[in-house]
N, C-alpha and C positions, 0 to 999 in steps of 0.2 A: 456458443451458447451465452445468452445474456442471463446474468444472475445478480443478486444483491445480498449484502449481509449487514447486520447492525451488531456491533460488538462493543461492550462496555469494557474499557481497559481497566485491569485491576489497579486500584488506587489512582485512576485516571479519568479520562473523559469518554464521551460517546463517539464512536467511529462508525461512519457509514461508507460502505464500499459498493459501487456499481461497476460491475465487471462484465466484459465480453471476452470470452476466450475460445480458442479452437480446441474442441474435445479430442481431435485426432492427434494434433501435435502437442497438446497440453501447454500452448503458449498464449500469453496475454495479447489480445487484439487491441483493446482499449480499456481505460480504467478511470473512474472518477472517485476521488477521496474527499469526503466532507465530514463534518462533525463539529463538536463544541470545544475543540482544542485550539491552540494558537501555534502558528509557525512564523519564524523569522529567518530570512526575509519572507514576506507574504507569498511570493511566487515559488517558494520552496516546494509546496504541494504540487504545483503545475510541473515543476522540474522532475519530481519523482514520478508523476503520472506519465510523462513523455519518455523517461528513461526506462520504464518498466515494460514498454511495448516490446513484444517478441521475446520476452523472458519466459523460460519454462517455469510452470507453476509447481515447483518442488520447494519445500520448506527451507532447506539449507541454501539453495541457490537464490531464492527470493531474499532471505535475510541478509546474506552477504552482499547482494547487489544494493539493497536499500541502505545498509550501513555505508557502503562505498559512496553512494550518491550523497548521503547526508554529510559525510566527512569532506568530500571533494567540494561541495557547494556551501559548506559551513552553515547548514540548516540547523536551527534550534527549535525545539518544541516545548510547549507547556501542556501537559496532560496527554502526551503521546510519545511513543518511541518506536524504533524499528521493529522490535518484537511485536508490538501491537499492530502495526501496519501489516506485517507478515501474517499474523494470526487472522486478522480481518479478511485479507485476500484469500487465504486458504479456506476460510469458512464458506466462501462462495463456490468452491469446487464441489460439484455434485457427484 
């Protein structure tokens, strides 16, 4: 199922998620993350998008995976955090 969400991070920036997920398995097929936040390194968002493929769309699982990706790849954000990304993705779930 293809779906989108727009989420205003509390005390942060605007986050837009375009998501395609399998309703039967509840897994992410592909994902595009955009918005008015900043990421360093710039390819940090692309890394997160790739690493979240085939991840089950459950809040705790997503949050832990995103935290792990951010730490492993030393990604820094301005106006966004792992909780915001998790919430934005979960808002796409119908």
